[in-house]
N, C-alpha and C positions, 0 to 999 in steps of 0.2 A: 568289310561290311561295317554301314553306321550304327553307331548304337547309341544309346538316349544315357545320359547320365545319371546318376542315381543322385539322391539328395542325400548327404551323409548322415549319420546318427545323431552328428551334434548340430548340424543345421538345423534337422527335425526337432529336435529338442529345443534348442533355441525359439524357433515359431510355435512351439506348442507352449511353450514361458511366456513369449512374449502375448499372445493370445489369452492366456489365463490372465496377465496383467490387466490386460486391455476390459477381460470381462469383469473384474473385479472395482475396476474405476468406474465401469459404466454404471456399475450397481450403487455406487456412491454417489452419483450425479444426479441433480434433479434439474426438471427445468419448472424456471420462474417466469410465472404471468403476470404482467404489472399492466395497469390499465393505460399511465404514461408510456412506459416502455416499450412494450409488447413482449416479447420472450425473449429470454436469455436463460443462464445457466446458474448452479449453485453447487457446492459442495458440501455433504452432508459431514460436518466435523467431528460431532461428538454424536455416538450413539442415541442420547438423551433427546435429540430433538434440534439440534443445535447445527444451522446452515449458512455457510459462510457464501456471498457473493460480493458484485461489486456496488456500489452506492447509486452510481446511475443504474443500475439494473433495478435495486429497490428504492424508488425514486418514492413510491407510495408507502403510508406506514402498513397498510395490509396488501398483500399479495398473494396468489395463488401458487402452489409449486405442485409437482406432478413426479412422484416416484419412478424408478426403472421400472417397475412391474406395473403400471397402471394406476397406482393409489394417489388418487388428489386431495388435497386437503389444505386449508386456509392457513397463512403463517404470519406473525406481525413481528415487522421489526424490532429487534431488542436493542439496537446499536446502530449508528452511523457514524463513517469517519471519511469526510468528503475529501480529506487531503489527502488519504492514502487509498481514496475510492473503494473501501471498504465496509458493507454492511455484514451485520449477525441475524438471522431469521432464528424465530422458535416457530417448532408446531408442536402441537400435542400429541406426541408418540415418542414411544423408548423402543428399545432393541434396533433402532436402524444400523442400516450396513455403514460403517464409517471409514473412512481414510486413515492411513497409516500415514501421520506427518514426518518428513524427512528434513532436515536440517541444511537449509538453504545457503547457509556460510561455506558449506563445504563443496559445493558445486565447481566442477572445473570446466576451462572453455573445450566445447566440441564433445562433452557429454551427451549421450542418447538422451532425450527425452520425449514424454506422448502428451498429447493433449486430448481431452476429452471434454464434449460439450453438446450442444445444440443449434449448430451453425445450420441457417436456412431455416431452421425448424426440425433438422432432421438428430431424433432424439440418438445422444449417446453415442454420436460420431468421433472416430478418431483419427489423429493426424498424428506424425511421427515428425522428426527434426534432431536438430543439437543447441547445443547450448552457444550462442553468440557471443555475449559479454554478460557480465555480472552487476555492474556499479554503471546507474546512468549517467556518471560525470564522463565516463570515456566513449559513451554513444555519440557524442557531438550533437547531442539534440538539445543539450541545454539550453534554454534561452537566454539574452542577455539580460542582467538583473533590472527590475524595474526598477522609477523612482520612487514608488511608494510599495511596500511589503502588502499586496493584496490577498484577501480570502480567493483562493482559486476556485475557478466555477467548474463543478464535475462534467460538464457538460463540452469544456473547452480544453483537448486534449493539451494545449500548451501550456495552460494553467498548472494540469496536474502534474506533466514531465517536469516541471520546474521545484515541485515540492517533494520527489517521491526517488526512493532507491527501485530499481527495478532489475527484474530477470530477465535477458533479452534471448531470443530464442530464434533460430532460423527455423520456422515451422507453418503448416498453413494454417491459417483461423480465418473467419468469417462472422458477420452478423450473426449474434447468437450464441458463441464462444465466452462472450464476457461474463465472466463468474464462474468459468469450469476451471477444471485443475490442469496444471501443469505437471508432470511426474517424473520421476527418473525411471530408468530400466527396469527397477524392481518393483514398482509400484509405489513408491514413498512421495508424496504431494507435495512439491518443494515451490508451489506457487499458484497465485490466482489468476488467470488469463483476465487480460484488462482492455489492451487496444492494439492497433497495428500501428507501426511507425516506419516508414521507410522500408515497406513491405516484410517489417520483422515483427515477432510478436512481442510485447512487453508482459510482464506477469511480475505482480505484486509476490515479493520474497517469503516464503513460509513463517519465517522469522519474525516479518513485521505481521503478518497477520494473527500471530501467537501473542505479539506485543499488545495490538488492538483487542485482543478478546481478554486479555487481563486487566482491559480498562485505562490501556496506555493512551487514551485519549490527551490531545497537546494538554497542557497545563495551561491555565489563561493569568498571563501577569498583568494585562491591562494596560498597555503601552501602544502606542501608534507610533512607530518608527519610519525615518528616509535616512537611505544608504548616503555617505557623506565621504570625500577626501579630509582626513586630518593632518596638520601638518605639526612634527613636535621633534624638539632637537634637529631641527635639518631633516626628517625623513618623514616622507606619506606613507600613511597607512590609511586602512578602513574603519571610519566608526558608523554608528548607528545614531542618530540625531532623535532624540525625542520629543515627539510634535504634541504628544496628548499622553495625557496620567488621566487612567479612569475612576472615579470617586468609589471609594471604598475597594479598590482594587490591592494585591500583593505589590504591585509596583510604588504605590502610594505609602503605603503600610512600611516599605523599606526605606522611605525618603527620597524616592528619584523624583525631579521636577523637570516641566518643561524647557526645554535648552540644554539640558544634558547630552551627552555623547557616550555612547556604551561602544568601549573599544575591547572588552575580553569576557570569556566568560570559561569558569572553573580553570583560571588560570592559563588560558590560550586566546590570543588573538585572534581578531575576525580575520578571515583569509576572503571569505564570499560572504553577500547578505544572507545568507540561507544557516550561517552556521549556528547562531542561537535559536531558530527554528529548529534545525537538526538534533541540538541538547534538549529543545525542550520536549519534543515528541518521543524522544528515549528516555525522557527522566521518568522517575518513580513519584507518586503520592507520598508526600511527607519527607521528600528528598531536599536536602539543603541547597542552596545555587548560588555561588558566589559570583558576583558584577562586578567588573573594574569600568570607571566612566570617568571622565571628563568635566569639571563642574567651573565654570568660569579660566578655562585652560588647565586647572591642576587636578591630579590624579586623585581619584575617589575611590571607596570600595562599599560594597553593602552585601547581606546577603539576604535571600527572601526563603521560604519555606513552601515550596509548592502544594497543591491541592489542583484535581483533575477538575476539568472545565465541565460544561454541559455538551452533549451530544450536539444539542442543534447550535448550528454556526449565525453567531451574530448578527445584527442587521449593518454594521458599519463596515468602510469599504478598508479599514487597514489598521491592522491592530498585532500585537504579538503577547 
């Protein structure tokens, strides 16, 4: 006699719990409509009307968002960081269903994850997958260092890849998922889905989002730099040649000059041209930043006290 296998109680409970998690994530997901971008996704981060999405989704200062219950409202862009590809939107509403934010540093490769967004205009679609990798330097997608440190173009994935840490997931995404949530199996959001690279999804880690929302835009030192090889005591190492120092900048106040070669920050030598940018992006306003540099081949030191820069990208092509 042929019998139909029964779903175990444990399997049925897992399926029920997963469906409940998906429903809650759907409630916290919005559709973002921008005149230039079209349709993307957003995540209600705080119940007081704070929504997080990608910078490339919210290119306009005013956008329209639609909640899962069909409520449509205007939103304004409160802040933007093209380096992290993040934007914060504000709507005039309270008591919105907000996500639970999880610690992206606690992720493990192979962990089950869920993505919720609006792919191809399908509202609140869900896909599942696993964590593939966590640090973008392990992905093999990091491009060679440019001769000059450029401000990345948010529409150019290569520029963004070179400046960002990522959570990488083996999960299906499509146009419209950008700005939506990547969550763990308990429904905690661990990233904002941003792009697809090599068939895999890249998401900005939740801890990076939190840093951005706390005002962690990269402080402005006011220098233009170029990576160079430095020979000192028969040893070659990486330096950052100062090509320009902006008037009234922190670098000018600290005494940096054109021709100086930065060789370290916070007591650590540079291993890649991105090291200084990484320190700046995770620095807090008011923090003292010790810099080591060479002037006429002789070691020198200075300390700058950081202040946050404007959210608007400056019109020059090379700076730190």
